[in-house]
FIVEX-812253 format. One record per residue (C-alpha): residue number from 0; residue in three letters; y negated, z, x. Coordinates in nm, 3 decimals. Layout:
BEGIN
@n:NUM | res:Ala | north:Y | up:Z | east:X
...
end
This chain:
BEGIN
@n:0 | res:Unk | north:-7.073 | up:-0.954 | east:0.570
@n:1 | res:Unk | north:-7.139 | up:-1.260 | east:0.729
@n:2 | res:Unk | north:-7.330 | up:-1.570 | east:0.606
@n:3 | res:Unk | north:-7.087 | up:-1.807 | east:0.388
@n:4 | res:Unk | north:-7.080 | up:-2.186 | east:0.354
@n:5 | res:Unk | north:-7.068 | up:-2.346 | east:0.024
@n:6 | res:Unk | north:-6.788 | up:-2.523 | east:-0.163
@n:7 | res:Unk | north:-6.709 | up:-2.826 | east:-0.051
@n:8 | res:Unk | north:-6.652 | up:-3.052 | east:-0.373
@n:9 | res:Unk | north:-6.311 | up:-3.184 | east:-0.355
@n:10 | res:Unk | north:-6.175 | up:-2.852 | east:-0.113
@n:11 | res:Unk | north:-5.838 | up:-2.747 | east:-0.225
@n:12 | res:Unk | north:-5.675 | up:-2.355 | east:-0.331
@n:13 | res:Unk | north:-5.459 | up:-2.275 | east:-0.005
@n:14 | res:Unk | north:-5.168 | up:-2.079 | east:0.025
@n:15 | res:Unk | north:-5.237 | up:-1.745 | east:0.246
@n:16 | res:Unk | north:-4.882 | up:-1.548 | east:0.297
@n:17 | res:Unk | north:-4.956 | up:-1.175 | east:0.430
@n:18 | res:Unk | north:-4.658 | up:-1.093 | east:0.635
@n:19 | res:Unk | north:-4.544 | up:-0.865 | east:0.912
@n:20 | res:Unk | north:-4.387 | up:-0.958 | east:1.222
@n:21 | res:Unk | north:-4.191 | up:-0.742 | east:1.428
@n:22 | res:Unk | north:-4.325 | up:-0.723 | east:1.846
@n:23 | res:Unk | north:-4.071 | up:-0.642 | east:2.082
@n:24 | res:Unk | north:-4.326 | up:-0.691 | east:2.340
@n:25 | res:Unk | north:-4.461 | up:-0.369 | east:2.138
@n:26 | res:Unk | north:-4.168 | up:-0.111 | east:2.172
@n:27 | res:Unk | north:-4.197 | up:0.208 | east:2.319
@n:28 | res:Unk | north:-4.553 | up:0.164 | east:2.348
@n:29 | res:Unk | north:-4.686 | up:0.483 | east:2.445
@n:30 | res:Unk | north:-5.013 | up:0.497 | east:2.240
@n:31 | res:Unk | north:-4.797 | up:0.496 | east:1.905
@n:32 | res:Unk | north:-4.882 | up:0.203 | east:1.777
@n:33 | res:Unk | north:-4.596 | up:-0.004 | east:1.518
@n:34 | res:Unk | north:-4.460 | up:-0.299 | east:1.620
@n:35 | res:Unk | north:-4.435 | up:-0.474 | east:1.362
@n:36 | res:Unk | north:-4.787 | up:-0.618 | east:1.285
@n:37 | res:Unk | north:-4.984 | up:-0.734 | east:1.006
@n:38 | res:Unk | north:-4.994 | up:-1.128 | east:1.008
@n:39 | res:Unk | north:-5.182 | up:-1.399 | east:0.797
@n:40 | res:Unk | north:-5.063 | up:-1.694 | east:0.720
@n:41 | res:Unk | north:-5.239 | up:-2.002 | east:0.573
@n:42 | res:Unk | north:-5.020 | up:-2.254 | east:0.512
@n:43 | res:Unk | north:-5.219 | up:-2.645 | east:0.466
@n:44 | res:Unk | north:-5.220 | up:-2.772 | east:0.145
@n:45 | res:Unk | north:-4.937 | up:-3.021 | east:0.119
@n:46 | res:Unk | north:-4.713 | up:-2.747 | east:0.262
@n:47 | res:Unk | north:-4.457 | up:-2.679 | east:-0.031
@n:48 | res:Unk | north:-4.476 | up:-3.067 | east:-0.185
@n:49 | res:Unk | north:-4.427 | up:-3.268 | east:0.135
@n:50 | res:Unk | north:-4.025 | up:-3.022 | east:0.250
@n:51 | res:Unk | north:-3.968 | up:-3.257 | east:0.544
@n:52 | res:Unk | north:-4.291 | up:-3.282 | east:0.709
@n:53 | res:Unk | north:-4.352 | up:-3.021 | east:1.001
@n:54 | res:Unk | north:-4.712 | up:-2.919 | east:1.145
@n:55 | res:Unk | north:-4.893 | up:-2.843 | east:1.447
@n:56 | res:Unk | north:-5.010 | up:-2.389 | east:1.418
@n:57 | res:Unk | north:-5.339 | up:-2.296 | east:1.480
@n:58 | res:Unk | north:-5.309 | up:-1.907 | east:1.650
@n:59 | res:Unk | north:-5.724 | up:-1.734 | east:1.619
@n:60 | res:Unk | north:-5.733 | up:-1.461 | east:1.734
@n:61 | res:Unk | north:-5.997 | up:-1.161 | east:1.605
@n:62 | res:Unk | north:-6.234 | up:-0.944 | east:1.788
@n:63 | res:Unk | north:-6.281 | up:-0.637 | east:1.913
@n:64 | res:Unk | north:-6.361 | up:-0.318 | east:1.648
@n:65 | res:Unk | north:-6.172 | up:-0.507 | east:1.311
@n:66 | res:Unk | north:-5.834 | up:-0.603 | east:1.261
@n:67 | res:Unk | north:-5.677 | up:-0.967 | east:1.059
@n:68 | res:Unk | north:-5.816 | up:-0.870 | east:0.686
@n:69 | res:Unk | north:-6.221 | up:-0.837 | east:0.779
@n:70 | res:Unk | north:-6.230 | up:-1.132 | east:1.023
@n:71 | res:Unk | north:-6.073 | up:-1.316 | east:0.742
@n:72 | res:Unk | north:-6.384 | up:-1.230 | east:0.538
@n:73 | res:Unk | north:-6.605 | up:-1.287 | east:0.824
@n:74 | res:Unk | north:-6.493 | up:-1.598 | east:0.826
@n:75 | res:Unk | north:-6.455 | up:-1.660 | east:0.470
@n:76 | res:Unk | north:-6.094 | up:-1.788 | east:0.499
@n:77 | res:Unk | north:-5.905 | up:-1.965 | east:0.313
@n:78 | res:Unk | north:-6.236 | up:-2.201 | east:0.227
@n:79 | res:Unk | north:-6.414 | up:-2.266 | east:0.535
@n:80 | res:Unk | north:-6.041 | up:-2.389 | east:0.589
@n:81 | res:Unk | north:-6.056 | up:-2.544 | east:0.274
@n:82 | res:Unk | north:-6.408 | up:-2.728 | east:0.371
@n:83 | res:Unk | north:-6.269 | up:-2.862 | east:0.636
@n:84 | res:Unk | north:-6.016 | up:-3.029 | east:0.482
@n:85 | res:Unk | north:-6.231 | up:-3.173 | east:0.220
@n:86 | res:Unk | north:-6.422 | up:-3.314 | east:0.507
@n:87 | res:Unk | north:-6.125 | up:-3.491 | east:0.688
@n:88 | res:Unk | north:-5.929 | up:-3.233 | east:0.844
@n:89 | res:Unk | north:-5.580 | up:-3.282 | east:0.917
@n:90 | res:Unk | north:-5.378 | up:-3.054 | east:0.773
@n:91 | res:Unk | north:-5.266 | up:-2.727 | east:1.018
@n:92 | res:Unk | north:-5.093 | up:-2.406 | east:1.005
@n:93 | res:Unk | north:-5.344 | up:-2.139 | east:1.089
@n:94 | res:Unk | north:-5.218 | up:-1.792 | east:1.209
@n:95 | res:Unk | north:-5.413 | up:-1.434 | east:1.281
@n:96 | res:Unk | north:-5.180 | up:-1.184 | east:1.392
@n:97 | res:Unk | north:-5.351 | up:-0.807 | east:1.366
@n:98 | res:Unk | north:-5.428 | up:-0.678 | east:1.776
@n:99 | res:Unk | north:-5.648 | up:-0.370 | east:1.647
@n:100 | res:Unk | north:-5.532 | up:-0.055 | east:1.808
@n:101 | res:Unk | north:-5.588 | up:0.302 | east:1.794
@n:102 | res:Unk | north:-5.943 | up:0.209 | east:2.021
@n:103 | res:Unk | north:-5.951 | up:-0.045 | east:1.772
@n:104 | res:Unk | north:-5.869 | up:-0.341 | east:1.978
@n:105 | res:Unk | north:-5.570 | up:-0.444 | east:2.230
@n:106 | res:Unk | north:-5.803 | up:-0.623 | east:2.429
@n:107 | res:Unk | north:-5.490 | up:-0.933 | east:2.417
@n:108 | res:Unk | north:-5.365 | up:-0.738 | east:2.751
@n:109 | res:Unk | north:-4.953 | up:-0.549 | east:2.885
@n:110 | res:Unk | north:-4.985 | up:-0.228 | east:2.893
@n:111 | res:Unk | north:-4.699 | up:0.053 | east:2.855
@n:112 | res:Unk | north:-4.986 | up:0.274 | east:2.700
@n:113 | res:Unk | north:-5.089 | up:-0.064 | east:2.427
@n:114 | res:Unk | north:-4.760 | up:-0.296 | east:2.350
@n:115 | res:Unk | north:-4.776 | up:-0.598 | east:2.579
@n:116 | res:Unk | north:-4.999 | up:-0.791 | east:2.273
@n:117 | res:Unk | north:-5.048 | up:-1.058 | east:2.572
@n:118 | res:Unk | north:-4.666 | up:-1.142 | east:2.560
@n:119 | res:Unk | north:-4.652 | up:-1.024 | east:2.151
@n:120 | res:Unk | north:-4.913 | up:-1.358 | east:2.077
@n:121 | res:Unk | north:-4.787 | up:-1.598 | east:2.338
@n:122 | res:Unk | north:-4.387 | up:-1.583 | east:2.287
@n:123 | res:Unk | north:-4.302 | up:-1.301 | east:1.993
@n:124 | res:Unk | north:-4.564 | up:-1.413 | east:1.690
@n:125 | res:Unk | north:-4.487 | up:-1.806 | east:1.873
@n:126 | res:Unk | north:-4.106 | up:-1.859 | east:1.822
@n:127 | res:Unk | north:-4.128 | up:-1.602 | east:1.477
@n:128 | res:Unk | north:-4.352 | up:-1.851 | east:1.304
@n:129 | res:Unk | north:-4.118 | up:-2.204 | east:1.508
@n:130 | res:Unk | north:-3.855 | up:-1.989 | east:1.362
@n:131 | res:Unk | north:-3.976 | up:-1.903 | east:0.976
@n:132 | res:Unk | north:-4.243 | up:-2.179 | east:0.896
@n:133 | res:Unk | north:-4.230 | up:-2.642 | east:0.969
@n:134 | res:Unk | north:-4.347 | up:-2.640 | east:1.274
@n:135 | res:Unk | north:-4.430 | up:-2.888 | east:1.544
@n:136 | res:Unk | north:-4.185 | up:-2.670 | east:1.754
@n:137 | res:Unk | north:-4.449 | up:-2.821 | east:2.105
@n:138 | res:Unk | north:-4.741 | up:-2.659 | east:2.318
@n:139 | res:Unk | north:-4.883 | up:-3.039 | east:2.247
@n:140 | res:Unk | north:-4.929 | up:-2.903 | east:1.893
@n:141 | res:Unk | north:-5.014 | up:-2.536 | east:1.940
@n:142 | res:Unk | north:-5.386 | up:-2.483 | east:1.948
@n:143 | res:Unk | north:-5.532 | up:-2.128 | east:2.031
@n:144 | res:Unk | north:-5.936 | up:-1.972 | east:1.964
@n:145 | res:Unk | north:-6.051 | up:-1.637 | east:1.933
@n:146 | res:Unk | north:-6.414 | up:-1.472 | east:1.854
@n:147 | res:Unk | north:-6.527 | up:-1.191 | east:2.108
@n:148 | res:Unk | north:-6.267 | up:-1.019 | east:2.222
@n:149 | res:Unk | north:-6.032 | up:-1.290 | east:2.070
@n:150 | res:Unk | north:-6.202 | up:-1.550 | east:2.279
@n:151 | res:Unk | north:-6.149 | up:-1.330 | east:2.579
@n:152 | res:Unk | north:-5.747 | up:-1.322 | east:2.439
@n:153 | res:Unk | north:-5.750 | up:-1.684 | east:2.390
@n:154 | res:Unk | north:-5.879 | up:-1.691 | east:2.838
@n:155 | res:Unk | north:-5.593 | up:-1.481 | east:2.960
@n:156 | res:Unk | north:-5.292 | up:-1.551 | east:2.708
@n:157 | res:Unk | north:-5.410 | up:-1.945 | east:2.809
@n:158 | res:Unk | north:-5.441 | up:-1.948 | east:3.151
@n:159 | res:Unk | north:-5.148 | up:-1.794 | east:3.274
@n:160 | res:Unk | north:-4.941 | up:-1.900 | east:2.908
@n:161 | res:Unk | north:-4.956 | up:-2.300 | east:2.893
@n:162 | res:Unk | north:-4.610 | up:-2.358 | east:2.846
@n:163 | res:Unk | north:-4.668 | up:-2.246 | east:2.491
@n:164 | res:Unk | north:-5.060 | up:-2.311 | east:2.413
@n:165 | res:Unk | north:-5.183 | up:-2.687 | east:2.430
@n:166 | res:Unk | north:-5.596 | up:-2.629 | east:2.337
@n:167 | res:Unk | north:-5.812 | up:-2.318 | east:2.393
@n:168 | res:Unk | north:-6.136 | up:-2.280 | east:2.200
@n:169 | res:Unk | north:-6.315 | up:-1.928 | east:2.287
@n:170 | res:Unk | north:-6.616 | up:-1.849 | east:2.074
@n:171 | res:Unk | north:-6.809 | up:-1.615 | east:2.217
@n:172 | res:Unk | north:-6.561 | up:-1.455 | east:2.452
@n:173 | res:Unk | north:-6.641 | up:-1.142 | east:2.597
@n:174 | res:Unk | north:-6.493 | up:-0.898 | east:2.889
@n:175 | res:Unk | north:-6.538 | up:-1.281 | east:3.135
@n:176 | res:Unk | north:-6.628 | up:-1.110 | east:3.427
@n:177 | res:Unk | north:-6.494 | up:-0.808 | east:3.648
@n:178 | res:Unk | north:-6.738 | up:-0.424 | east:3.484
@n:179 | res:Unk | north:-6.808 | up:-0.194 | east:3.702
@n:180 | res:Unk | north:-6.885 | up:0.209 | east:3.554
@n:181 | res:Unk | north:-7.131 | up:0.262 | east:3.285
@n:182 | res:Unk | north:-7.385 | up:0.568 | east:3.427
@n:183 | res:Unk | north:-7.329 | up:0.839 | east:3.139
@n:184 | res:Unk | north:-7.575 | up:1.068 | east:2.935
@n:185 | res:Unk | north:-7.361 | up:1.468 | east:3.056
@n:186 | res:Unk | north:-7.363 | up:1.412 | east:2.618
@n:187 | res:Unk | north:-7.184 | up:1.094 | east:2.651
@n:188 | res:Unk | north:-7.007 | up:1.210 | east:3.011
@n:189 | res:Unk | north:-6.921 | up:1.575 | east:2.744
@n:190 | res:Unk | north:-6.820 | up:1.329 | east:2.484
@n:191 | res:Unk | north:-6.521 | up:1.083 | east:2.649
@n:192 | res:Unk | north:-6.394 | up:1.450 | east:2.792
@n:193 | res:Unk | north:-6.358 | up:1.617 | east:2.408
@n:194 | res:Unk | north:-6.151 | up:1.385 | east:2.302
@n:195 | res:Unk | north:-5.735 | up:1.457 | east:2.344
@n:196 | res:Unk | north:-5.605 | up:1.248 | east:2.085
@n:197 | res:Unk | north:-5.702 | up:0.848 | east:2.033
@n:198 | res:Unk | north:-5.795 | up:0.951 | east:1.669
@n:199 | res:Unk | north:-6.039 | up:1.170 | east:1.823
@n:200 | res:Unk | north:-6.187 | up:0.895 | east:1.988
@n:201 | res:Unk | north:-6.321 | up:0.730 | east:1.580
@n:202 | res:Unk | north:-6.640 | up:0.943 | east:1.632
@n:203 | res:Unk | north:-6.714 | up:0.788 | east:1.887
@n:204 | res:Unk | north:-7.014 | up:0.579 | east:1.922
@n:205 | res:Unk | north:-6.935 | up:0.184 | east:1.985
@n:206 | res:Unk | north:-6.901 | up:0.134 | east:2.326
@n:207 | res:Unk | north:-6.764 | up:0.473 | east:2.453
@n:208 | res:Unk | north:-6.436 | up:0.409 | east:2.179
@n:209 | res:Unk | north:-6.442 | up:0.095 | east:2.387
@n:210 | res:Unk | north:-6.409 | up:0.249 | east:2.718
@n:211 | res:Unk | north:-6.087 | up:0.369 | east:2.552
@n:212 | res:Unk | north:-5.968 | up:0.038 | east:2.429
@n:213 | res:Unk | north:-6.012 | up:-0.093 | east:2.823
@n:214 | res:Unk | north:-5.878 | up:0.171 | east:2.954
@n:215 | res:Unk | north:-5.542 | up:0.219 | east:2.774
@n:216 | res:Unk | north:-5.564 | up:-0.153 | east:2.850
@n:217 | res:Unk | north:-5.615 | up:-0.214 | east:3.153
@n:218 | res:Unk | north:-5.600 | up:0.098 | east:3.333
@n:219 | res:Unk | north:-5.290 | up:0.292 | east:3.160
@n:220 | res:Unk | north:-5.111 | up:0.554 | east:3.277
@n:221 | res:Unk | north:-4.812 | up:0.697 | east:3.165
@n:222 | res:Unk | north:-4.796 | up:0.982 | east:3.334
@n:223 | res:Unk | north:-5.117 | up:1.114 | east:3.207
@n:224 | res:Unk | north:-5.075 | up:1.257 | east:2.818
@n:225 | res:Unk | north:-5.164 | up:1.248 | east:2.561
@n:226 | res:Unk | north:-5.409 | up:1.027 | east:2.575
@n:227 | res:Unk | north:-5.192 | up:0.790 | east:2.921
@n:228 | res:Unk | north:-5.506 | up:0.670 | east:3.061
@n:229 | res:Unk | north:-5.701 | up:0.671 | east:3.362
@n:230 | res:Unk | north:-6.150 | up:0.589 | east:3.284
@n:231 | res:Unk | north:-6.354 | up:0.486 | east:3.508
@n:232 | res:Unk | north:-6.528 | up:0.840 | east:3.567
@n:233 | res:Unk | north:-6.321 | up:1.150 | east:3.623
@n:234 | res:Unk | north:-6.581 | up:1.464 | east:3.618
@n:235 | res:Unk | north:-6.836 | up:1.278 | east:3.670
@n:236 | res:Unk | north:-6.714 | up:1.123 | east:3.993
@n:237 | res:Unk | north:-6.626 | up:0.673 | east:3.972
@n:238 | res:Unk | north:-6.324 | up:0.633 | east:4.065
@n:239 | res:Unk | north:-6.317 | up:0.304 | east:4.258
@n:240 | res:Unk | north:-5.899 | up:0.284 | east:4.187
@n:241 | res:Unk | north:-5.942 | up:0.237 | east:3.825
@n:242 | res:Unk | north:-6.267 | up:-0.033 | east:3.809
@n:243 | res:Unk | north:-6.080 | up:-0.253 | east:4.098
@n:244 | res:Unk | north:-5.764 | up:-0.272 | east:3.781
@n:245 | res:Unk | north:-6.067 | up:-0.354 | east:3.538
@n:246 | res:Unk | north:-6.177 | up:-0.599 | east:3.750
@n:247 | res:Unk | north:-5.757 | up:-0.737 | east:3.764
@n:248 | res:Unk | north:-5.867 | up:-0.786 | east:3.460
@n:249 | res:Unk | north:-6.165 | up:-1.004 | east:3.433
@n:250 | res:Unk | north:-6.066 | up:-1.412 | east:3.359
@n:251 | res:Unk | north:-6.330 | up:-1.466 | east:3.612
@n:252 | res:Unk | north:-6.202 | up:-1.278 | east:3.845
@n:253 | res:Unk | north:-5.754 | up:-1.478 | east:3.851
@n:254 | res:Unk | north:-5.953 | up:-1.770 | east:3.697
@n:255 | res:Unk | north:-5.896 | up:-1.972 | east:4.052
@n:256 | res:Unk | north:-5.465 | up:-1.875 | east:4.008
@n:257 | res:Unk | north:-5.439 | up:-2.047 | east:3.681
@n:258 | res:Unk | north:-5.659 | up:-2.346 | east:3.761
@n:259 | res:Unk | north:-5.248 | up:-2.600 | east:3.750
@n:260 | res:Unk | north:-5.213 | up:-2.420 | east:3.467
@n:261 | res:Unk | north:-5.560 | up:-2.499 | east:3.295
@n:262 | res:Unk | north:-5.538 | up:-2.899 | east:3.404
@n:263 | res:Unk | north:-5.194 | up:-2.936 | east:3.148
@n:264 | res:Unk | north:-5.422 | up:-2.859 | east:2.866
@n:265 | res:Unk | north:-5.523 | up:-3.118 | east:2.623
@n:266 | res:Unk | north:-5.926 | up:-3.022 | east:2.582
@n:267 | res:Unk | north:-6.081 | up:-2.644 | east:2.636
@n:268 | res:Unk | north:-6.370 | up:-2.567 | east:2.445
@n:269 | res:Unk | north:-6.638 | up:-2.263 | east:2.505
@n:270 | res:Unk | north:-6.939 | up:-2.163 | east:2.261
@n:271 | res:Unk | north:-7.225 | up:-1.863 | east:2.287
@n:272 | res:Unk | north:-7.543 | up:-1.787 | east:2.091
@n:273 | res:Unk | north:-7.882 | up:-1.848 | east:2.365
@n:274 | res:Unk | north:-7.884 | up:-1.454 | east:2.251
@n:275 | res:Unk | north:-7.611 | up:-1.355 | east:2.308
@n:276 | res:Unk | north:-7.539 | up:-1.156 | east:2.634
@n:277 | res:Unk | north:-7.235 | up:-1.304 | east:2.702
@n:278 | res:Unk | north:-7.397 | up:-1.628 | east:2.771
@n:279 | res:Unk | north:-7.364 | up:-1.568 | east:3.129
@n:280 | res:Unk | north:-7.061 | up:-1.503 | east:3.189
@n:281 | res:Unk | north:-6.915 | up:-1.784 | east:2.940
@n:282 | res:Unk | north:-7.145 | up:-2.034 | east:3.140
@n:283 | res:Unk | north:-6.998 | up:-1.877 | east:3.478
@n:284 | res:Unk | north:-6.620 | up:-1.956 | east:3.350
@n:285 | res:Unk | north:-6.748 | up:-2.368 | east:3.273
@n:286 | res:Unk | north:-6.893 | up:-2.363 | east:3.611
@n:287 | res:Unk | north:-6.601 | up:-2.258 | east:3.773
@n:288 | res:Unk | north:-6.398 | up:-2.547 | east:3.530
@n:289 | res:Unk | north:-6.653 | up:-2.825 | east:3.554
@n:290 | res:Unk | north:-6.605 | up:-2.667 | east:3.984
@n:291 | res:Unk | north:-6.202 | up:-2.775 | east:3.943
@n:292 | res:Unk | north:-6.258 | up:-3.116 | east:3.791
@n:293 | res:Unk | north:-6.075 | up:-2.889 | east:3.467
@n:294 | res:Unk | north:-6.196 | up:-3.057 | east:3.114
@n:295 | res:Unk | north:-6.346 | up:-2.877 | east:2.884
@n:296 | res:Unk | north:-6.697 | up:-2.859 | east:2.657
@n:297 | res:Unk | north:-6.971 | up:-2.636 | east:2.693
@n:298 | res:Unk | north:-7.217 | up:-2.511 | east:2.399
@n:299 | res:Unk | north:-7.548 | up:-2.298 | east:2.332
@n:300 | res:Unk | north:-7.612 | up:-2.276 | east:2.036
@n:301 | res:Unk | north:-7.912 | up:-2.110 | east:1.870
@n:302 | res:Unk | north:-7.797 | up:-1.751 | east:1.780
@n:303 | res:Unk | north:-7.710 | up:-1.393 | east:1.854
@n:304 | res:Unk | north:-7.329 | up:-1.362 | east:1.873
@n:305 | res:Unk | north:-7.221 | up:-1.343 | east:1.550
@n:306 | res:Unk | north:-7.460 | up:-1.578 | east:1.389
@n:307 | res:Unk | north:-7.340 | up:-1.836 | east:1.124
@n:308 | res:Unk | north:-6.934 | up:-1.772 | east:1.287
@n:309 | res:Unk | north:-6.804 | up:-1.858 | east:0.932
@n:310 | res:Unk | north:-6.951 | up:-2.218 | east:0.954
@n:311 | res:Unk | north:-6.847 | up:-2.278 | east:1.372
@n:312 | res:Unk | north:-6.506 | up:-2.165 | east:1.276
@n:313 | res:Unk | north:-6.491 | up:-2.449 | east:1.010
@n:314 | res:Unk | north:-6.696 | up:-2.698 | east:1.134
@n:315 | res:Unk | north:-6.688 | up:-2.666 | east:1.523
@n:316 | res:Unk | north:-6.272 | up:-2.505 | east:1.547
@n:317 | res:Unk | north:-6.089 | up:-2.623 | east:1.290
@n:318 | res:Unk | north:-6.199 | up:-2.973 | east:1.424
@n:319 | res:Unk | north:-6.198 | up:-2.984 | east:1.741
@n:320 | res:Unk | north:-5.837 | up:-2.784 | east:1.643
@n:321 | res:Unk | north:-5.738 | up:-3.109 | east:1.389
@n:322 | res:Unk | north:-5.842 | up:-3.380 | east:1.701
@n:323 | res:Unk | north:-5.670 | up:-3.239 | east:1.984
@n:324 | res:Unk | north:-5.371 | up:-3.099 | east:1.857
@n:325 | res:Unk | north:-5.054 | up:-3.386 | east:1.838
@n:326 | res:Unk | north:-4.874 | up:-3.464 | east:1.530
end
């Protein structure tokens, strides 16, 4: 469990709703992922008492190996949101969708194997929330944030869907650069070869299971049952075609194509820990944006990948959207 910020005097009690949202973009996926997704919605304190009022919305994406329920525990929602209100946060709706899959993470990407989670977030989820809650249905009143894999999702979806969102915050984003095939020990190669169903992957160590998640998202293969994916190393031989497909999904590889989109954002923020191996790529993304004159803020905080993540969500992420989302 991550460290929890203390309760701030005057923090209001908040309503957290657990709902199910159907994702048309997820229908028919080969992995058998549910098209009906759990979504947590945190309503502002005056939502019930001011029935004519409309609110901006923050969509917050969790990281790899956890789902929405576990992430709200890690960032200590709703307490951190209540604390932020006590510190002056303007009212907003916070939406946290679940994107955990058979291999522990969707990468918020589009794939016949996993389903199109990119479109689920950017279209299906937004449409549902706008239809069922009193939102301000304007891109400038929607924010997108996420941590780790969720930071990757924020980069990916944000670059491609500036028509949907108006501000971005990437917390310790992973997977920004093109990935190479990791060298495999004979034991690791045997472990990968032993997987004949998504359920088999549960016994794999974190890095190997993550490799299946990435392959399912970025190198799907509908003609290769039962897993419907291509791994970057097959029978001990590296597959350059698969590596190329993975590289095509790296934001640092495709960001140049979306500079026009990125310039439409009211604000973009990136943070990363000084002891986080992801710092190098986060710096590269910041430098790329700077090179194109795309306004963005970049913060290196003291700590690791998850240091004081709840504090950062409370004291940095929420106030950022409080300032930047149109009311």
